C-alpha positions as CSV (number, residue, x, y, z in Angstrom):
1,M,4.8,0.7,2.0
2,Y,1.7,-0.4,1.3
3,S,-0.7,-1.3,3.9
4,R,-4.4,-2.6,4.4
5,I,-6.7,-3.8,6.8
6,L,-8.1,-7.3,6.1
7,R,-10.3,-9.2,7.3
8,L,-9.6,-13.3,7.0
9,R,-11.6,-16.0,7.2
10,F,-9.7,-19.6,8.6
11,P,-11.7,-22.9,7.8
12,A,-11.8,-25.2,11.1
13,T,-8.5,-27.0,9.1
14,T,-6.8,-24.6,9.1
15,A,-7.4,-22.2,12.4
16,Q,-4.8,-23.8,14.0
17,K,-2.1,-23.7,11.8
18,P,0.8,-20.8,11.8
19,I,0.2,-19.2,8.7
20,V,0.0,-15.8,9.9
21,C,3.5,-15.9,10.7
22,F,5.0,-16.6,7.6
23,L,3.9,-13.5,6.0
24,T,6.9,-12.2,8.1
25,K,9.4,-14.6,7.1
26,D,8.7,-15.4,4.2
27,Y,7.4,-12.3,2.5
28,D,8.5,-9.8,4.1
29,L,5.6,-8.7,5.2
30,T,4.5,-6.9,9.5
31,F,0.8,-7.7,10.8
32,N,-0.9,-6.2,13.1
33,I,-3.4,-8.5,14.3
34,L,-6.7,-5.4,15.8
35,N,-9.4,-8.6,16.4
36,A,-9.2,-12.5,16.1
37,T,-11.6,-15.1,17.1
38,V,-9.8,-18.2,16.4
39,L,-11.0,-21.6,18.3
40,P,-9.7,-25.0,17.6
41,R,-11.5,-27.0,15.2
42,K,-13.8,-24.3,14.3
43,E,-13.6,-21.7,11.5
44,G,-11.8,-18.7,12.7
45,L,-12.0,-14.5,11.6
46,M,-9.2,-12.5,12.2
47,V,-8.7,-8.3,11.6
48,M,-5.4,-7.4,10.2
49,E,-3.4,-4.6,9.0
50,L,-0.8,-6.5,6.3
51,S,2.0,-3.9,5.6
52,G,4.8,-4.7,3.5
53,S,6.0,-3.8,-0.6
54,R,2.8,-4.0,-3.3
55,K,4.9,-6.7,-4.6
56,D,5.4,-8.9,-1.5
57,F,1.8,-7.8,-0.5
58,K,0.2,-9.1,-3.4
59,E,2.6,-12.6,-3.1
60,G,1.4,-12.9,0.5
61,V,-1.9,-12.3,-0.1
62,K,-1.8,-15.5,-2.7
63,Y,-0.2,-17.6,0.0
64,L,-3.3,-16.9,2.2
65,K,-5.3,-18.1,-0.3
66,N,-3.8,-20.5,-1.4
67,Q,-3.6,-22.1,2.5
68,G,-7.8,-22.0,2.2
69,I,-8.5,-18.4,4.0
70,H,-10.9,-16.4,2.7
71,V,-9.1,-12.6,2.6
72,E,-11.3,-9.6,2.1
73,N,-10.7,-5.9,2.2
74,A,-11.7,-4.6,5.5
75,S,-14.3,-2.9,3.1
76,Q,-16.8,-1.4,5.7
77,E,-16.1,1.4,8.2
78,V,-17.8,2.0,11.8
79,T,-19.6,5.2,12.4
80,R,-21.0,7.5,15.6
81,D,-24.9,8.9,15.2
82,K,-24.3,11.8,17.6
83,K,-27.9,11.6,18.0
84,K,-27.8,8.5,19.7
85,C,-24.6,9.3,21.8
86,T,-25.0,9.8,25.6
87,H,-21.2,10.4,26.4
88,C,-21.3,7.3,28.9
89,G,-17.8,6.1,27.6
90,A,-18.4,2.6,27.2
91,C,-16.8,2.3,23.5
92,T,-13.4,3.6,25.1
93,A,-13.1,1.2,27.2
94,V,-12.9,-1.1,25.1
95,C,-11.4,0.9,21.5
96,P,-8.0,-0.8,21.4
97,T,-6.8,2.4,19.1
98,G,-8.0,5.0,20.8
99,A,-10.5,6.2,18.2
100,L,-12.5,6.9,20.8
101,S,-12.0,9.2,23.8
102,V,-13.2,11.3,26.8
103,Q,-12.5,15.1,26.4
104,R,-11.7,16.2,29.4
105,P,-13.0,18.6,31.4
106,E,-16.3,18.4,29.0
107,M,-16.6,14.8,29.5
108,S,-17.5,14.0,25.8
109,V,-16.9,11.2,23.7
110,N,-14.5,11.9,20.1
111,F,-14.3,9.2,17.7
112,E,-10.7,9.8,15.3
113,Q,-12.4,7.9,12.3
114,K,-8.6,7.8,11.0
115,K,-7.4,5.8,14.0
116,C,-10.2,3.1,13.9
117,S,-9.0,-0.6,12.7
118,I,-12.9,-1.4,12.2
119,C,-12.6,-4.1,15.0
120,E,-16.2,-3.2,15.8
121,L,-15.1,-4.1,20.0
122,C,-17.5,-0.7,20.0
123,V,-20.6,-1.7,18.9
124,P,-21.5,-4.1,20.9
125,A,-20.1,-2.1,24.6
126,C,-22.7,1.0,23.2
127,P,-25.3,0.5,25.1
128,T,-27.6,3.7,23.3
129,R,-26.5,1.4,19.8
130,A,-24.7,5.2,18.9
131,M,-22.1,2.6,17.2
132,E,-22.6,1.8,13.5
133,V,-20.9,-0.5,11.4
134,H,-21.8,0.6,7.3
135,P,-20.3,-1.1,4.3
136,I,-18.1,1.2,2.2
137,N,-17.9,0.9,-1.6
138,Q,-14.0,0.4,-1.7
139,A,-12.4,-1.3,-4.5
140,F,-10.3,-5.0,-4.1
141,F,-6.6,-5.8,-4.4
142,E,-5.7,-7.8,-7.8
């Protein structure tokens, strides 16, 4: 099983088409939408995990590109600056994967980076700006 987290930028002309559904139907891929902002007649952005065989994955990405969608590896990571964190828990309320959780009874916030889907919802939710996005050097697939 081959799996990657991808960022898709949809041009306004394709934002209303059910393009992602064809990844399952025609390319035998599974997807998990982690974050999406797709509005009618506007550019859309989606972060999703795409999984399947390497061959099907490459064909699916080729299909997306042929539809005019800009596809890139989610080549960034979310980190927490422990010095800025006050353990208020605001980030835990918006984290869809449970990467951020409250440790009880200490009431401290834990961050499990392996669970992080890079949806970035925690970044604006953090009042002290302890959650940060950093680029990582990661080669993009062919």
